[in-house]
C-alpha positions as a Markdown table, in Angstrom:
| # | Residue | x | y | z |
|---|---|---|---|---|
| 1 | Unk | 113.5 | 67.5 | 101.8 |
| 2 | Unk | 115.9 | 70.0 | 103.4 |
| 3 | Unk | 114.5 | 73.5 | 102.7 |
| 4 | Unk | 116.4 | 76.7 | 103.3 |
| 5 | Unk | 114.3 | 79.9 | 103.3 |
| 6 | Unk | 115.1 | 83.6 | 103.1 |
| 7 | Unk | 112.1 | 85.7 | 104.3 |
| 8 | Unk | 111.3 | 88.9 | 106.1 |
| 9 | Unk | 110.5 | 87.3 | 109.5 |
| 10 | Unk | 108.7 | 84.2 | 110.8 |
| 11 | Unk | 109.4 | 85.1 | 114.4 |
| 12 | Unk | 107.7 | 88.6 | 114.4 |
| 13 | Unk | 104.6 | 90.1 | 112.8 |
| 14 | Unk | 105.9 | 93.6 | 113.5 |
| 15 | Unk | 105.6 | 95.6 | 110.2 |
| 16 | Unk | 105.4 | 92.1 | 108.7 |
| 17 | Unk | 102.0 | 91.0 | 107.3 |
| 18 | Unk | 103.5 | 87.8 | 105.9 |
| 19 | Unk | 104.3 | 86.2 | 109.3 |
| 20 | Unk | 101.0 | 84.3 | 109.6 |
| 21 | Unk | 101.5 | 82.9 | 106.0 |
| 22 | Unk | 105.1 | 81.9 | 106.7 |
| 23 | Unk | 104.1 | 80.1 | 109.9 |
| 24 | Unk | 101.2 | 78.2 | 108.3 |
| 25 | Unk | 103.1 | 77.1 | 105.2 |
| 26 | Unk | 106.3 | 76.0 | 107.0 |
| 27 | Unk | 104.6 | 74.4 | 110.0 |
| 28 | Unk | 102.7 | 72.1 | 107.8 |
| 29 | Unk | 105.5 | 71.4 | 105.3 |
| 30 | Unk | 107.5 | 70.4 | 108.4 |
| 31 | Unk | 104.5 | 68.1 | 109.4 |
| 32 | Unk | 104.9 | 66.5 | 106.0 |
| 33 | Unk | 108.5 | 65.5 | 106.8 |
| 34 | Unk | 110.5 | 68.5 | 105.5 |
| 35 | Unk | 113.2 | 70.2 | 107.5 |
| 36 | Unk | 112.9 | 74.0 | 107.4 |
| 37 | Unk | 115.6 | 76.6 | 108.0 |
| 38 | Unk | 114.3 | 80.2 | 108.0 |
| 39 | Unk | 116.8 | 83.0 | 107.7 |
| 40 | Unk | 115.6 | 86.5 | 108.5 |
| 41 | Unk | 117.5 | 89.8 | 108.8 |
| 42 | Unk | 118.0 | 91.7 | 112.0 |
| 43 | Unk | 116.0 | 94.7 | 110.7 |
| 44 | Unk | 113.1 | 97.0 | 111.5 |
| 45 | Unk | 113.2 | 96.3 | 115.2 |
| 46 | Unk | 111.4 | 92.9 | 114.7 |
| 47 | Unk | 113.8 | 91.0 | 116.9 |
| 48 | Unk | 112.8 | 93.3 | 119.8 |
| 49 | Unk | 109.1 | 92.5 | 119.2 |
| 50 | Unk | 109.0 | 88.8 | 118.9 |
| 51 | Unk | 105.7 | 87.0 | 119.0 |
| 52 | Unk | 105.1 | 84.4 | 121.7 |
| 53 | Unk | 104.6 | 80.7 | 120.8 |
| 54 | Unk | 106.7 | 77.6 | 120.2 |
| 55 | Unk | 108.1 | 77.2 | 116.6 |
| 56 | Unk | 109.7 | 73.8 | 116.9 |
| 57 | Unk | 108.9 | 73.2 | 113.2 |
| 58 | Unk | 111.6 | 75.6 | 112.0 |
| 59 | Unk | 115.2 | 76.5 | 112.7 |
| 60 | Unk | 115.4 | 80.4 | 112.7 |
| 61 | Unk | 118.6 | 82.1 | 111.8 |
| 62 | Unk | 118.8 | 85.9 | 112.4 |
| 63 | Unk | 121.6 | 87.4 | 110.3 |
| 64 | Unk | 123.4 | 90.6 | 109.6 |
| 65 | Unk | 124.4 | 91.8 | 106.1 |
| 66 | Unk | 128.0 | 90.7 | 106.5 |
| 67 | Unk | 126.8 | 87.1 | 107.1 |
| 68 | Unk | 124.8 | 86.7 | 103.8 |
| 69 | Unk | 127.7 | 85.1 | 101.8 |
| 70 | Unk | 128.2 | 82.4 | 104.5 |
| 71 | Unk | 124.4 | 81.8 | 104.6 |
| 72 | Unk | 124.2 | 81.4 | 100.9 |
| 73 | Unk | 127.0 | 78.9 | 101.0 |
| 74 | Unk | 125.1 | 77.0 | 103.7 |
| 75 | Unk | 121.9 | 77.2 | 101.7 |
| 76 | Unk | 123.5 | 75.7 | 98.7 |
| 77 | Unk | 123.7 | 72.4 | 100.6 |
| 78 | Unk | 119.9 | 72.2 | 100.9 |
| 79 | Unk | 117.6 | 70.4 | 98.5 |
| 80 | Unk | 115.5 | 73.5 | 97.9 |
| 81 | Unk | 116.4 | 77.2 | 98.5 |
| 82 | Unk | 113.5 | 79.7 | 98.6 |
| 83 | Unk | 113.8 | 83.4 | 98.3 |
| 84 | Unk | 110.7 | 85.3 | 99.4 |
| 85 | Unk | 109.8 | 88.7 | 98.1 |
| 86 | Unk | 110.0 | 91.7 | 100.4 |
| 87 | Unk | 112.7 | 90.5 | 102.8 |
| 88 | Unk | 113.2 | 94.2 | 103.3 |
| 89 | Unk | 117.0 | 94.2 | 103.4 |
| 90 | Unk | 119.4 | 93.3 | 100.6 |
| 91 | Unk | 116.7 | 91.8 | 98.5 |
| 92 | Unk | 118.8 | 92.4 | 95.3 |
| 93 | Unk | 121.8 | 90.5 | 96.8 |
| 94 | Unk | 119.6 | 87.6 | 97.8 |
| 95 | Unk | 117.7 | 87.4 | 94.5 |
| 96 | Unk | 120.9 | 86.9 | 92.6 |
| 97 | Unk | 122.7 | 84.9 | 95.3 |
| 98 | Unk | 120.0 | 82.3 | 95.7 |
| 99 | Unk | 120.2 | 81.5 | 91.9 |
| 100 | Unk | 123.9 | 80.8 | 92.4 |
| 101 | Unk | 122.9 | 78.1 | 94.9 |
| 102 | Unk | 121.3 | 76.1 | 92.1 |
| 103 | Unk | 123.0 | 72.8 | 91.2 |
| 104 | Unk | 122.2 | 69.3 | 90.1 |
| 105 | Unk | 121.2 | 68.6 | 93.8 |
| 106 | Unk | 119.7 | 72.0 | 94.7 |
| 107 | Unk | 116.6 | 73.5 | 93.3 |
| 108 | Unk | 115.8 | 77.2 | 93.7 |
| 109 | Unk | 112.4 | 79.0 | 94.0 |
| 110 | Unk | 111.1 | 82.5 | 94.3 |
| 111 | Unk | 108.1 | 82.7 | 96.5 |
| 112 | Unk | 106.3 | 86.0 | 96.1 |
| 113 | Unk | 104.2 | 87.2 | 99.0 |
| 114 | Unk | 103.3 | 90.5 | 97.3 |
| 115 | Unk | 103.0 | 89.7 | 93.6 |
| 116 | Unk | 101.2 | 93.0 | 92.6 |
| 117 | Unk | 104.1 | 95.0 | 94.0 |
| 118 | Unk | 106.8 | 92.8 | 92.4 |
| 119 | Unk | 105.1 | 92.7 | 89.0 |
| 120 | Unk | 104.5 | 96.4 | 89.0 |
| 121 | Unk | 108.1 | 97.0 | 89.8 |
| 122 | Unk | 109.6 | 94.9 | 87.1 |
| 123 | Unk | 107.0 | 95.6 | 84.4 |
| 124 | Unk | 107.4 | 99.3 | 84.8 |
| 125 | Unk | 111.2 | 99.3 | 84.8 |
| 126 | Unk | 112.9 | 97.3 | 82.0 |
| 127 | Unk | 116.2 | 97.8 | 83.9 |
| 128 | Unk | 115.0 | 96.3 | 87.2 |
| 129 | Unk | 117.7 | 93.7 | 88.0 |
| 130 | Unk | 115.1 | 91.1 | 89.2 |
| 131 | Unk | 113.4 | 91.0 | 85.8 |
| 132 | Unk | 116.2 | 89.1 | 84.1 |
| 133 | Unk | 116.6 | 86.7 | 87.0 |
| 134 | Unk | 113.0 | 85.4 | 86.9 |
| 135 | Unk | 113.7 | 82.7 | 84.2 |
| 136 | Unk | 116.6 | 81.3 | 86.3 |
| 137 | Unk | 114.3 | 80.1 | 89.1 |
| 138 | Unk | 113.1 | 76.5 | 88.8 |
| 139 | Unk | 109.6 | 77.7 | 89.9 |
| 140 | Unk | 107.7 | 80.7 | 91.2 |
| 141 | Unk | 105.2 | 80.4 | 94.0 |
| 142 | Unk | 102.9 | 83.3 | 94.8 |
| 143 | Unk | 100.5 | 83.6 | 97.8 |
| 144 | Unk | 97.7 | 84.7 | 95.4 |
| 145 | Unk | 96.8 | 86.4 | 92.2 |
| 146 | Unk | 95.0 | 83.7 | 90.2 |
| 147 | Unk | 95.4 | 83.4 | 86.5 |
| 148 | Unk | 96.3 | 87.1 | 86.1 |
| 149 | Unk | 99.5 | 86.8 | 88.1 |
| 150 | Unk | 100.4 | 83.4 | 86.5 |
| 151 | Unk | 100.1 | 85.1 | 83.1 |
| 152 | Unk | 102.3 | 88.0 | 84.1 |
| 153 | Unk | 105.0 | 85.8 | 85.5 |
| 154 | Unk | 105.0 | 83.4 | 82.5 |
| 155 | Unk | 105.2 | 86.4 | 80.1 |
| 156 | Unk | 108.3 | 87.5 | 82.1 |
| 157 | Unk | 109.9 | 84.1 | 81.4 |
| 158 | Unk | 109.1 | 82.2 | 84.5 |
| 159 | Unk | 109.5 | 78.4 | 84.1 |
| 160 | Unk | 106.3 | 77.9 | 86.0 |
| 161 | Unk | 104.1 | 79.8 | 88.5 |
| 162 | Unk | 101.8 | 78.4 | 91.2 |
| 163 | Unk | 99.5 | 80.3 | 93.5 |
| 164 | Unk | 99.5 | 79.0 | 97.1 |
| 165 | Unk | 96.8 | 81.0 | 98.8 |
| 166 | Unk | 96.6 | 82.2 | 102.4 |
| 167 | Unk | 94.7 | 79.9 | 104.8 |
| 168 | Unk | 93.8 | 79.1 | 108.3 |
| 169 | Unk | 95.8 | 77.3 | 111.0 |
| 170 | Unk | 93.1 | 76.4 | 113.5 |
| 171 | Unk | 95.8 | 75.7 | 116.2 |
| 172 | Unk | 96.7 | 79.4 | 116.0 |
| 173 | Unk | 93.5 | 81.3 | 115.2 |
| 174 | Unk | 90.4 | 80.1 | 117.0 |
| 175 | Unk | 87.5 | 81.5 | 119.0 |
| 176 | Unk | 88.1 | 82.7 | 122.6 |
| 177 | Unk | 86.0 | 84.5 | 125.2 |
| 178 | Unk | 85.0 | 88.1 | 124.5 |
| 179 | Unk | 87.2 | 90.6 | 126.3 |
| 180 | Unk | 85.2 | 93.7 | 127.4 |
| 181 | Unk | 88.4 | 95.8 | 127.3 |
| 182 | Unk | 88.5 | 95.5 | 123.5 |
| 183 | Unk | 84.8 | 95.0 | 122.7 |
| 184 | Unk | 83.6 | 97.1 | 119.8 |
| 185 | Unk | 81.2 | 97.2 | 116.9 |
| 186 | Unk | 83.9 | 97.2 | 114.2 |
| 187 | Unk | 87.6 | 96.3 | 114.2 |
| 188 | Unk | 90.2 | 97.0 | 111.6 |
| 189 | Unk | 93.8 | 95.9 | 111.9 |
| 190 | Unk | 96.4 | 97.1 | 109.3 |
| 191 | Unk | 99.6 | 99.1 | 109.3 |
| 192 | Unk | 99.5 | 102.5 | 107.7 |
| 193 | Unk | 100.9 | 102.1 | 104.2 |
| 194 | Unk | 100.8 | 104.6 | 101.3 |
| 195 | Unk | 98.6 | 102.3 | 99.1 |
| 196 | Unk | 96.2 | 101.4 | 101.9 |
| 197 | Unk | 95.6 | 104.7 | 103.8 |
| 198 | Unk | 93.1 | 106.2 | 101.3 |
| 199 | Unk | 91.0 | 103.0 | 101.4 |
| 200 | Unk | 91.1 | 103.0 | 105.2 |
| 201 | Unk | 89.8 | 106.6 | 105.1 |
| 202 | Unk | 87.1 | 105.6 | 102.6 |
| 203 | Unk | 85.9 | 102.4 | 104.2 |
| 204 | Unk | 86.7 | 102.6 | 107.9 |
| 205 | Unk | 87.1 | 106.2 | 109.1 |
| 206 | Unk | 84.2 | 107.5 | 107.0 |
| 207 | Unk | 82.0 | 104.6 | 108.3 |
| 208 | Unk | 82.9 | 105.8 | 111.8 |
| 209 | Unk | 81.8 | 109.3 | 111.0 |
| 210 | Unk | 78.5 | 108.0 | 109.5 |
| 211 | Unk | 77.8 | 105.9 | 112.5 |
| 212 | Unk | 78.6 | 107.8 | 115.6 |
| 213 | Unk | 76.6 | 105.5 | 117.8 |
| 214 | Unk | 79.0 | 102.6 | 117.0 |
| 215 | Unk | 82.4 | 102.0 | 118.5 |
| 216 | Unk | 85.4 | 101.3 | 116.3 |
| 217 | Unk | 88.9 | 100.0 | 117.1 |
| 218 | Unk | 91.9 | 100.6 | 114.8 |
| 219 | Unk | 95.0 | 98.4 | 115.2 |
| 220 | Unk | 98.3 | 98.5 | 113.5 |
| 221 | Unk | 101.5 | 100.6 | 113.3 |
| 222 | Unk | 101.9 | 104.1 | 111.9 |
| 223 | Unk | 98.6 | 105.7 | 112.7 |
| 224 | Unk | 100.0 | 108.1 | 115.3 |
| 225 | Unk | 99.2 | 111.7 | 114.3 |
| 226 | Unk | 96.3 | 110.6 | 112.1 |
| 227 | Unk | 93.1 | 112.6 | 112.8 |
| 228 | Unk | 90.5 | 110.0 | 113.9 |
| 229 | Unk | 86.8 | 110.3 | 114.6 |
| 230 | Unk | 86.0 | 110.4 | 118.3 |
| 231 | Unk | 84.4 | 107.0 | 118.2 |
| 232 | Unk | 87.6 | 105.4 | 116.9 |
| 233 | Unk | 90.2 | 104.0 | 119.3 |
| 234 | Unk | 93.7 | 103.3 | 118.1 |
| 235 | Unk | 95.5 | 100.5 | 120.0 |
| 236 | Unk | 98.8 | 100.3 | 118.1 |
| 237 | Unk | 100.7 | 97.2 | 117.1 |
| 238 | Unk | 98.7 | 94.0 | 117.4 |
| 239 | Unk | 100.8 | 90.9 | 118.1 |
| 240 | Unk | 99.8 | 87.4 | 116.9 |
| 241 | Unk | 98.9 | 86.6 | 120.5 |
| 242 | Unk | 96.2 | 89.3 | 120.5 |
| 243 | Unk | 94.5 | 88.3 | 117.2 |
| 244 | Unk | 92.0 | 85.9 | 118.7 |
| 245 | Unk | 91.1 | 88.2 | 121.6 |
| 246 | Unk | 90.4 | 91.1 | 119.3 |
| 247 | Unk | 88.6 | 89.2 | 116.6 |
| 248 | Unk | 86.4 | 87.4 | 119.2 |
| 249 | Unk | 85.5 | 90.6 | 120.9 |
| 250 | Unk | 84.4 | 92.7 | 117.9 |
| 251 | Unk | 80.8 | 92.4 | 116.6 |
| 252 | Unk | 82.2 | 92.7 | 113.1 |
| 253 | Unk | 85.7 | 92.8 | 111.6 |
| 254 | Unk | 86.7 | 94.8 | 108.5 |
| 255 | Unk | 89.2 | 93.7 | 105.9 |
| 256 | Unk | 90.5 | 96.4 | 103.5 |
| 257 | Unk | 92.8 | 95.4 | 100.7 |
| 258 | Unk | 95.7 | 97.7 | 99.6 |
| 259 | Unk | 95.1 | 99.4 | 96.3 |
| 260 | Unk | 97.5 | 97.1 | 94.4 |
| 261 | Unk | 95.9 | 94.0 | 95.8 |
| 262 | Unk | 92.4 | 95.2 | 95.1 |
| 263 | Unk | 93.4 | 95.9 | 91.5 |
| 264 | Unk | 94.8 | 92.4 | 90.9 |
| 265 | Unk | 92.3 | 90.6 | 93.1 |
| 266 | Unk | 92.0 | 86.9 | 93.8 |
| 267 | Unk | 94.3 | 87.2 | 96.8 |
| 268 | Unk | 92.5 | 86.8 | 100.1 |
| 269 | Unk | 94.8 | 88.3 | 102.7 |
| 270 | Unk | 95.9 | 86.7 | 106.0 |
| 271 | Unk | 93.5 | 89.0 | 108.0 |
| 272 | Unk | 90.5 | 87.2 | 106.4 |
| 273 | Unk | 91.6 | 83.8 | 107.6 |
| 274 | Unk | 92.7 | 85.1 | 111.0 |
| 275 | Unk | 89.2 | 86.5 | 111.5 |
| 276 | Unk | 87.6 | 83.3 | 110.1 |
| 277 | Unk | 89.5 | 81.2 | 112.7 |
| 278 | Unk | 87.9 | 83.2 | 115.4 |
| 279 | Unk | 84.4 | 82.8 | 113.8 |
| 280 | Unk | 84.3 | 86.6 | 113.4 |
| 281 | Unk | 81.7 | 88.2 | 111.2 |
| 282 | Unk | 83.8 | 89.7 | 108.5 |
| 283 | Unk | 83.1 | 92.6 | 106.1 |
| 284 | Unk | 85.5 | 93.0 | 103.2 |
| 285 | Unk | 85.9 | 95.4 | 100.3 |
| 286 | Unk | 85.1 | 93.8 | 97.0 |
| 287 | Unk | 87.7 | 91.9 | 95.0 |
| 288 | Unk | 87.6 | 89.5 | 92.1 |
| 289 | Unk | 87.5 | 85.9 | 93.0 |
| 290 | Unk | 86.1 | 86.2 | 96.5 |
| 291 | Unk | 83.4 | 83.7 | 95.7 |
| 292 | Unk | 86.1 | 81.0 | 95.1 |
| 293 | Unk | 86.8 | 81.2 | 98.9 |
| 294 | Unk | 83.7 | 82.2 | 100.8 |
| 295 | Unk | 80.0 | 82.6 | 99.9 |
| 296 | Unk | 79.0 | 86.3 | 99.9 |
| 297 | Unk | 76.1 | 87.1 | 102.2 |
| 298 | Unk | 76.3 | 83.7 | 103.9 |
| 299 | Unk | 79.9 | 83.3 | 105.0 |
| 300 | Unk | 81.3 | 86.8 | 104.4 |
| 301 | Unk | 79.9 | 90.3 | 103.9 |
| 302 | Unk | 80.9 | 92.6 | 101.0 |
| 303 | Unk | 80.9 | 96.4 | 101.0 |
| 304 | Unk | 81.8 | 98.7 | 98.2 |
| 305 | Unk | 81.5 | 101.9 | 100.3 |
| 306 | Unk | 81.4 | 103.2 | 103.8 |
| 307 | Unk | 77.7 | 103.4 | 103.5 |
| 308 | Unk | 77.5 | 99.7 | 102.9 |
| 309 | Unk | 79.8 | 99.0 | 105.8 |
| 310 | Unk | 77.4 | 101.0 | 108.0 |
| 311 | Unk | 74.4 | 99.2 | 106.5 |
| 312 | Unk | 75.9 | 95.8 | 107.6 |
| 313 | Unk | 76.5 | 97.2 | 111.1 |
| 314 | Unk | 73.0 | 98.5 | 111.6 |
| 315 | Unk | 70.9 | 96.0 | 109.7 |
| 316 | Unk | 72.3 | 92.7 | 111.1 |
| 317 | Unk | 71.4 | 91.6 | 114.6 |
| 318 | Unk | 74.0 | 89.8 | 116.8 |
| 319 | Unk | 72.5 | 86.4 | 116.1 |
| 320 | Unk | 72.8 | 86.8 | 112.4 |
| 321 | Unk | 76.3 | 88.2 | 112.6 |
| 322 | Unk | 77.4 | 85.3 | 114.7 |
| 323 | Unk | 75.9 | 82.8 | 112.3 |
| 324 | Unk | 77.8 | 84.3 | 109.4 |
| 325 | Unk | 81.0 | 84.1 | 111.4 |
| 326 | Unk | 80.5 | 80.5 | 112.3 |
| 327 | Unk | 79.7 | 79.6 | 108.7 |
| 328 | Unk | 82.9 | 81.3 | 107.6 |
| 329 | Unk | 85.0 | 79.3 | 110.1 |
| 330 | Unk | 83.4 | 76.1 | 109.0 |
| 331 | Unk | 84.2 | 76.8 | 105.4 |
| 332 | Unk | 87.8 | 77.7 | 106.2 |
| 333 | Unk | 88.2 | 74.5 | 108.2 |
| 334 | Unk | 86.8 | 72.5 | 105.3 |
| 335 | Unk | 88.5 | 74.0 | 102.3 |
| 336 | Unk | 91.2 | 76.5 | 103.4 |
| 337 | Unk | 93.7 | 75.2 | 105.9 |
| 338 | Unk | 97.4 | 75.5 | 105.8 |
| 339 | Unk | 97.6 | 71.7 | 106.0 |
| 340 | Unk | 95.9 | 71.7 | 102.6 |
| 341 | Unk | 98.1 | 74.4 | 101.2 |
| 342 | Unk | 101.3 | 72.6 | 102.3 |
| 343 | Unk | 100.1 | 69.4 | 100.6 |
| 344 | Unk | 99.5 | 71.4 | 97.4 |
| 345 | Unk | 103.0 | 72.9 | 97.5 |
| 346 | Unk | 104.5 | 69.4 | 98.2 |
| 347 | Unk | 102.6 | 68.0 | 95.2 |
| 348 | Unk | 104.1 | 70.7 | 93.0 |
| 349 | Unk | 107.6 | 70.0 | 94.3 |
| 350 | Unk | 107.2 | 66.3 | 93.7 |
| 351 | Unk | 106.1 | 66.9 | 90.1 |
| 352 | Unk | 109.2 | 69.1 | 89.6 |
| 353 | Unk | 111.4 | 66.3 | 90.9 |
| 354 | Unk | 109.7 | 63.7 | 88.7 |
| 355 | Unk | 110.0 | 65.9 | 85.6 |
| 356 | Unk | 113.8 | 66.3 | 86.2 |
| 357 | Unk | 114.2 | 62.6 | 86.7 |
| 358 | Unk | 112.4 | 61.9 | 83.4 |
| 359 | Unk | 114.6 | 64.5 | 81.7 |
C-alpha cells in the first residue's frame, strides 16, 4: 500500500512529542511492505534541529504553505492518505483537503495523536470546522484513550475508531553505559506546556524540595526563567539521540502526564516506552488503565503525590530499582513493540479493504 502522511515532524523531536510514535509506526508499516511518504511543514525551527539517524523507511517532504495544494494533489494518488492531528500549521486546510483526496481508489484516515485535546476542542465548540468533517473519514486512529475516546469519536459520527497505542522500538531505545555527566537520582523530560506545568510543580519540583539530598535533572524546552530548587539541573532540549544516555544514567525516571491526558487516561505516553527501552526504573503519576500495560510495583512504580515520589526514591535500593527497570523492559519487548502495533494497524486496514470489496 502506498501511504501518504501529513504530520508535525518525523525528522525532529523539537517541540514535537509525537516523533517517537511516528517513527515506530511508520518504520514497521514499511517493514510490512508499505511505502510511506511523510509530509511535514517547515515550522517551529524543527528543520534546524533534526535528529540523527537513518530513516530509509520513509520519504520525507518538507513543505511551505504555498505548496499544500500540490501536495494534496500528489497525495490523492496514494492508496491511503493520513492526516495526523496537531500538524501545527494549516491544520484546518489539511483536515478538509485530505477528505477531498478520497476516491474509489484512495481511502482517507484521521490519526489523532492528542485525542483529549481534539475532543475537548470539538465538543466544546459546536462551530469547530473539524466537527462536521469527522464522519467523512473512512476511519479514525488514535494513539490512545481506550473505550472512552472510542465512544466520544463514534458519538461525533466517526465511521470507526481504533486506538493504536505507543510502544517500544528496541532498535532505537535500549540500555547504554551510565554517563557520569548526567547521572542523577531522578530525571524528568518534558516541554513546558500550560496543562503540564502545574503537575510538574506538584510531582517533580516539590519532590526536589522535599528531598534536598537527591539530585534531579529536568530536560525539555521552555523552562528558562522558571524558579527551580537548587538540586534541580535544567539541561534544555533533549534530542532522540540523548534519550538512552539520560534514561540509562538516572537512578529513576519520572513520567508526568499532561492534565488532559490524565483526565482521559488509558494513554501511555512515548516517554514511558523510551524509558522502558533503557530498562530505567520508572515512576509515573496515576492514570486509568496503567495495569493493562505494566504491573504496578513490579514493572512500574506509581505515585499520587510528591511525597510518594520521594518515598520511592528513598525506600528502594539500587538493586531493586534495577530489577523493576529490567522487568519493565522485558514486558515491553514481549507485549508492546511498534512491530506489534504496526501489525495491528495493518489488520484494521485489511478489514476496511475487505468490507469495501464485499459492499
